[in-house]
Phi, psi and omega in degrees: 000126181245122181262125172280088195294319176300316178303319184288320183283330173295319175299317178296321180293322180271349182260338181253130188298148180284001172288349177280108189231158170293166175304334180269010177093355179295126173301132172230031181299323176287325177297309184285330176294320176299316181299318179297316176302309178300320174307308186292322183295319183288318180297316187275329191247342177049057179289146177272342176222150181214130177228129176267111184271137190237154174276098172288330180215103188285341186219068185308139179300326180293329173281320175296326179294327175285315181229091188305329187284354185302113181054021180298329181293339181273354188284125181286317181201149173278127178249109180305123177080356184240172178291152175291142175262131176288141178284117183227144177308138182304327181273348177269323179310314181289347181276337183298309174303327176298311177305315183296315182296319181291318175298324178292318180290332175288330183093019173277122186302139182227118187231123170220142183237126183310133178085006184223154173269163177301325175308318181292316180297323175298309179307313180294310169308317179299314183295329183270350184297138178253015186215163178302149187233132167248127178258120178255118181199155174256017184257112180290345177303334186276001174296333182300345183267352180299132187208098185299324182297330181260357183076030178264117175238156172253121174266108192252113187295123175267320172211114187058219170235014170282339174239106188235132175281117176277107190261113180236184187294325178298314181295320179297320179292323182293316184278322189238351182076013179222161172269188180302318185293337179264358188289322186290323171299317180298318186293319186283331175290315178282337181085170180208100184304323187293339176249012181066027178264122190282336183070189179259115186307136178082356181252099177267191188298313183295315178299316181299318176299319176297319178295326178288324177299318182289316194243357169101304184202182181296317176309314181292327178289315177303319179297322181290332177294324183279349181260108182308330185271356178292152185272080175237145175285156178302324180291314176303316183297319182295309185296322181288325176297310179297333180271003185309321181291321172302310188286346177286333181249338190300319179304322177292329180282319187279315184283135178288144183293150177236007183231037178289135179285090182287143175285158173284121178225161173267103184271000181299141172299119181286144177258343177224147179303145176288324180223088186300320183295316178294322175296320179293324179290322182286325180293322177291313181296327188247002176063049184284340168051227184293330182299317182283314179309310184293320174299318181294322177298315177298317178297325180289331182281332189274000000 
């Protein structure tokens, strides 16, 4: 099981009241909410291995170089000579280091790689997996990894993590007209305002799905643009021709990496905390209470 950790703690932050606080009054709603999410996921799905995948770089320079608008609207402030800072709620930012410390003390593998997003870490673990993989994320970008033949599914939270959309290729074809392998091409054609991806003007999701059904993939669509006999409307041909510079670079930006240099980590689900003393100190300092106790009990039982 691979966790898109930021996606989950953002959901926890907005789903758990900020009245959930540490003894000193500091909000810990994202921390406790994430622990409750992990507890429920482990109880319901019994993974033998678990990795909390992190954004070591939420807006990698190599993606921005190709498409400057990539996530540009999320930049909180420009730091001359430094990395862009993501706009995050004021009371969430201080909780992220606490989340990291608690995961480490529990012994849950936590992996982020400089220059890459969590999506890329997830993509690389998935590519290397020799067993079925469940990816837990609220980000549809990762639908591109769904692969029935390899047992790769996306568990997409609809409400908390108690209600999960189990996303397989059948569901993708029903909802979007493409399987996992075609989802990245669909996404780059239609664009995604939440990621600053412009897409091809005038080519929405339904048209993109029809083009992919007709021509197979992006390469097939581009070949059709060059073929006067291909069944494209004049408007579609013009729009795709005008978007050629974008379409030349978008695949590298939209498709998750599968060759990230992952560190050696123990991904086995821990049954006992790696550092009990540290975990006790964190539980006391941040008032993690029943959220942590329940997760510890679940880990011991699995």
